[in-house]
C-alpha positions in Angstrom: 25.1 3.0 34.0 25.0 6.0 31.7 23.1 9.1 32.7 20.5 8.5 30.0 20.1 4.9 31.1 19.8 5.9 34.7 17.2 8.5 33.7 15.2 5.9 31.8 15.3 3.5 34.8 14.0 6.2 37.1 11.3 7.2 34.7 10.2 3.5 34.3 10.0 3.0 38.1 8.0 6.2 38.5 10.6 7.9 40.7 10.5 11.0 38.4 8.1 12.0 35.7 7.0 14.9 33.5 3.3 15.8 33.3 2.7 15.3 29.6 -1.0 14.5 30.0 -1.7 17.3 32.4 -0.2 19.9 30.0 -1.9 18.4 27.0 -3.7 21.6 26.0 -0.3 23.2 25.4 0.7 20.3 23.1 -2.6 20.5 21.3 -2.1 24.2 20.7 1.4 23.7 19.3 0.2 20.9 17.0 -2.7 22.9 15.8 -0.4 25.9 15.0 2.1 23.6 13.1 -0.7 21.9 11.2 -2.2 25.2 10.2 1.2 26.4 9.0 1.5 23.3 6.9 -1.9 23.6 5.4 -1.3 27.3 4.5 2.0 26.3 2.9 0.2 23.7 0.8 -2.5 26.1 -0.2 -0.2 29.0 -1.0 2.9 27.4 -2.5 1.6 23.9 -3.4 3.7 20.9 -4.0 6.5 20.9 -6.5 5.5 17.9 -8.5 8.2 16.0 -10.2 8.4 15.1 -13.9 7.0 11.7 -13.2 3.7 13.2 -12.2 3.6 16.0 -14.8 5.1 14.3 -17.8 8.0 15.7 -19.9 11.5 14.8 -20.9 14.8 14.1 -19.0 18.1 14.8 -20.7 21.4 13.4 -19.3 24.8 14.7 -20.4 28.0 12.8 -20.5 30.4 12.9 -17.5 32.8 15.7 -16.7 30.7 18.6 -18.0 32.3 22.0 -17.7 28.9 23.8 -18.0 27.5 25.1 -14.7 24.1 24.2 -13.4 22.9 27.8 -13.7 24.1 28.0 -17.3 22.4 24.7 -18.2 19.1 25.9 -16.7 19.3 29.0 -18.9 19.9 26.9 -22.0 17.1 24.5 -21.2 14.6 27.3 -20.4 15.4 29.1 -23.7 15.2 25.9 -25.7 11.9 24.6 -24.3 10.0 27.7 -23.2 9.3 25.9 -19.9 11.0 26.1 -16.5 13.6 23.4 -16.1 15.3 21.6 -13.2 19.0 20.8 -13.5 20.9 18.6 -11.1 24.6 17.8 -11.1 25.2 14.1 -10.5 28.0 12.5 -8.6 29.9 11.6 -11.8 29.9 15.2 -13.0 27.1 14.8 -15.5 24.0 17.0 -15.7 20.4 15.8 -15.4 18.0 18.2 -17.1 14.3 17.9 -16.4 11.7 19.8 -18.5 8.1 19.2 -17.7 5.1 19.7 -20.0 6.7 18.8 -23.4 5.7 16.0 -25.8 7.8 13.8 -28.1 8.0 16.3 -31.0 9.0 19.1 -28.7 11.6 16.9 -26.9 13.4 16.1 -30.2 13.7 19.9 -31.0 14.8 20.7 -27.5 17.4 18.0 -27.6 19.0 19.4 -30.8 19.1 23.0 -29.4 20.5 21.8 -26.0 23.2 19.8 -27.7 24.2 22.8 -29.7 24.3 25.1 -26.7 26.2 22.6 -24.6 28.6 21.9 -27.5 27.8 18.2 -27.6 27.0 15.6 -30.2 23.2 15.1 -30.1 23.8 11.3 -30.0 25.7 11.7 -26.7 22.8 13.6 -25.0 20.5 10.8 -23.6 16.8 11.6 -23.6 13.9 9.9 -21.8 10.3 10.8 -22.3 7.9 10.4 -19.4 4.2 10.4 -19.9 1.9 12.0 -17.3 -0.4 9.0 -17.2 2.4 7.0 -15.5 2.7 9.5 -12.7 -1.1 9.6 -12.3 -1.2 5.9 -11.9 1.5 6.1 -9.2 -0.4 8.8 -7.3 -3.7 6.8 -7.5 -2.0 3.7 -6.2 -0.4 5.6 -3.4 -3.8 7.0 -2.3 -5.3 3.6 -2.5 -2.5 2.1 -0.4 -2.8 4.9 2.1 -6.5 4.4 2.5 -6.2 0.6 2.9 -3.4 1.1 5.4 -5.5 3.5 7.5 -8.5 1.2 7.5 -6.5 -1.9 8.5 -4.6 -0.1 11.2 -7.9 1.3 12.7 -9.4 -2.2 12.7 -6.4 -3.8 14.2 -6.0 -1.2 17.0 -9.7 -1.4 17.8 -9.5 -5.2 18.2 -6.1 -5.3 20.0 -6.8 -2.3 22.2 -10.0 -0.4 21.9 -11.7 2.1 19.5 -10.5 5.2 21.4 -6.9 4.2 21.0 -7.6 3.5 17.3 -9.0 7.0 16.9 -6.1 8.6 18.7 -3.5 6.7 16.5 -5.4 7.7 13.4 -5.3 11.3 14.4 -1.6 11.1 15.1 -1.0 9.5 11.6 -2.9 12.2 9.8 -1.0 14.8 11.9 2.3 13.4 10.8 1.4 13.2 7.1 0.0 16.7 7.1 3.1 18.2 8.7 5.5 16.3 6.3 3.6 17.3 3.1 3.4 20.9 4.4 7.1 21.1 5.0 7.6 19.7 1.5 5.6 22.6 0.1 7.4 25.2 2.2 10.9 23.9 1.4 10.0 23.4 -2.3 11.6 20.0 -2.7 10.5 18.0 -5.7 7.8 15.4 -5.2 8.9 12.1 -6.8 7.9 8.4 -6.4 10.7 8.3 -3.8 8.7 10.9 -1.8 5.6 8.7 -1.9 7.7 5.7 -0.7 9.1 7.9 2.2 5.6 9.0 3.2 4.3 5.5 3.3 7.4 4.4 5.3 7.0 6.9 8.1 3.5 5.6 8.9 5.0 2.4 10.3 7.6 4.3 12.4 4.9 6.6 13.8 2.6 3.7 14.6 5.4 1.7 16.3 6.0 4.4 18.9 2.3 4.8 19.5 1.6 1.1 20.0 4.5 0.8 22.5 2.9 3.4 24.7 -0.6 2.0 24.2 0.6 -1.5 25.2 2.1 -0.2 28.4 -1.1 1.8 29.1 -3.3 -1.2 28.5 -1.3 -3.3 30.9 -1.3 -0.7 33.7 -5.0 0.1 33.5 -6.3 -3.4 34.1 -8.9 -3.3 36.9 -8.3 0.5 37.3 -11.7 1.1 38.8 -10.8 -1.2 41.8 -8.3 1.2 43.2 -8.4 4.8 44.3 -4.8 5.9 44.1 -4.5 7.1 40.5 -6.7 8.5 37.8 -6.6 7.3 34.2 -4.8 10.4 33.1 -2.1 9.8 35.7 -1.5 6.2 34.7 -1.4 7.3 31.0 1.3 9.8 32.0 3.2 7.1 33.8 3.1 5.0 30.6 4.5 7.8 28.5 7.3 8.4 31.0 8.1 4.7 31.3 8.7 4.4 27.5 10.0 7.9 26.9 13.8 7.1 26.8 13.1 4.0 24.6 11.1 6.2 22.1 13.9 8.8 22.1 16.6 6.2 21.5 14.8 4.4 18.7 14.0 7.7 17.0 17.6 9.1 17.3 19.1 5.9 15.9 16.6 6.0 13.0 17.2 9.7 12.3 21.0 9.5 12.1 21.4 7.6 8.8 18.5 9.6 7.3 20.2 12.8 8.4 23.3 11.5 6.6 21.4 11.0 3.4 19.7 14.4 3.6 22.5 16.7 4.8 25.6 15.0 3.5 24.3 13.1 0.5 21.9 15.7 -0.7 23.6 18.8 0.6 27.3 18.4 0.3 27.7 15.7 -2.3 24.9 17.2 -4.5 23.0 13.9 -4.9 19.7 15.6 -5.4 17.9 12.3 -6.0 18.3 11.5 -2.3 16.5 14.7 -1.1 13.0 13.5 -2.1 13.0 10.4 0.1 15.3 11.5 2.9 13.4 14.7 3.7 10.1 12.9 4.0 11.7 10.3 6.2 13.5 12.8 8.4 10.5 15.0 9.0 8.1 12.0 9.3 10.3 10.2 11.9 10.6 13.3 14.1 6.8 14.1 13.7 6.0 10.5 14.5 8.0 10.5 17.8 6.4 13.8 18.7 2.8 12.7 18.0 3.1 9.4 19.9 4.1 11.3 23.1 2.3 14.6 22.9 -0.8 13.8 20.8 -1.9 10.1 20.8 -1.7 9.2 24.5 -3.1 12.5 25.9 -5.9 12.2 23.4 -6.7 8.7 24.6 -6.7 10.0 28.2 -9.2 12.8 27.1 -11.5 10.2 25.5 -11.3 7.7 28.3 -12.0 10.1 31.1 -15.3 11.0 29.5 -16.6 7.5 30.5 -18.9 7.5 33.5 -16.9 4.8 35.4 -13.7 6.8 35.0 -15.4 10.0 35.9 -16.5 8.4 39.1 -13.0 7.1 39.7 -11.5 10.5 39.3 -14.0 11.9 41.9 -13.1 9.1 44.3 -9.4 9.7 43.9 -9.7 13.4 44.4 -12.0 13.0 47.4 -9.6 10.5 49.0 -6.7 12.9 48.6 -8.8 15.8 50.0 -9.7 13.7 53.0 -6.1 12.7 53.6 -5.0 16.3 53.3 -7.7 17.4 55.8 -6.6 14.7 58.3 -3.0 15.9 58.1 -3.9 19.6 58.4 -4.7 19.8 62.2 -1.2 18.3 63.1 0.5 20.9 60.9 -1.7 23.7 62.3 -0.8 22.8 65.9 2.9 22.7 65.1 2.7 26.0 63.3 0.8 27.6 66.3 3.6 26.5 68.7 1.8 23.7 70.5 4.3 22.6 73.3 2.8 19.2 73.7 3.3 18.4 70.0 6.9 19.4 70.2 7.5 17.6 73.5 6.1 14.3 72.2 9.0 11.9 71.6 9.4 10.2 68.3 8.7 6.5 68.3 11.6 4.6 66.9 11.2 1.0 68.2 8.2 -1.3 68.2 4.9 0.0 69.4 3.3 -1.1 72.8 6.8 -1.8 74.2 6.4 -3.2 77.8 7.4 -0.7 80.5 9.1 -3.4 82.6 12.0 -3.4 80.1 13.1 -0.1 81.4 13.2 -1.2 85.1 16.4 -1.9 86.8 18.4 0.5 84.6 21.3 1.8 86.7 21.2 -1.1 89.2 24.6 -2.6 90.0 25.2 -6.0 88.6 25.1 -9.0 90.9 23.0 -11.9 91.9 19.3 -11.3 92.6 18.4 -11.8 96.2 
C-alpha cells in the first residue's frame, strides 16, 4: 500500500487525525483575510470585461504574420483611439479586439489597420459585437446562479438539515468571491468562458462538501445517547475520514486544468484558454479548501448551539474530568514513592485464580499415597 493510501486508511479508522474543527478560528481568520483582499481587488481594479460584454469589433489577420503583438496593439490604438487587446493565435494570426466602437467606426479602423499591417482590407476579417448580447449573457448567468443557489439550499435542507444548507451556501459564496477577486487582481479578461467556468466550479465545491456532510450525518445518529464524543469531535473525524479522498479528487481535477492554464495559455499562447482555465483552477482549489476548513467547522459551530448538544458537551467533559480524577491518586502515589504500589505484582493471567493451583510445586513426581 502506498504511503498516501496508508495515511488515508489510518485517518479513516481514526488512528490519527488533525484537529480541523478545534482550530476553526484560524481558518475563519485566513478566509476572512483572503475574502477582504478579493473584495478590495474588485473595488480598486475591477473586472476586465471582454468585448462580448462591452461591445466592439474583432479583427483577425491571415496566418503567418510578421508583425509583433506590441506593434499591432500600437497600430490598433492609433487607428481607433481606444485601448486594444491583441492575441497571437496558434496558427500565427493576430486577433485584435477593440471595445467601444460601432459599425461606422469599425469600417474606418479596418481600413487603417489594413494599411498599417500592409494587408489587403478584404483579407482582414472583421466581426462586430453588440453590447446587448453580452448584457443578455450576464443577466442569464446571474439568473442561473440565483436559481442554482436556491435549489441547492432546498436540497441540502431536505437531505441533511438547514444548518448544513447554510454552511454549504456560505462556502459557495466564499469560492465565487475569491475566484472573481483573483480575476480582478490578475487582470484576465472576463468572457462567456469565464462565466461557464464560474458556474462549473460550484458543482465541484458542492461535491466535496456533500461527501463530508454525508459522513457526518451517518456518524451523528443518536449522538445524544453516548458520552464519549462531542459533536465537534465527530465532525472532525468526518473531515479526517474523507480528507485523502478530497485531496485525490481535487488533484486529479486540477492537473488537466493546470495544463490548459500554464501550458496552453502560457507557453503556447492560446489566450482564449485563460478565461475558463483560471476560473476552474482557482475555483477547484478554493472549493476543496472551503469544504474542509469552512463548511464543516461552520456546521459544528451552528450545531453546538443547540441545547441538547450543549448538554452533551457538558456530560462528555464531566465524564472525562471524573475519569481523570479517578486516575490521579494512583499516579500521585507512584510519584510520591509508595512502596506498596511498586511492590504490587502485575496481573497477567485470569483474575480470582484459585490458590490451590500453586500447591505441590517443587514436589517430586510419583504416585500419590
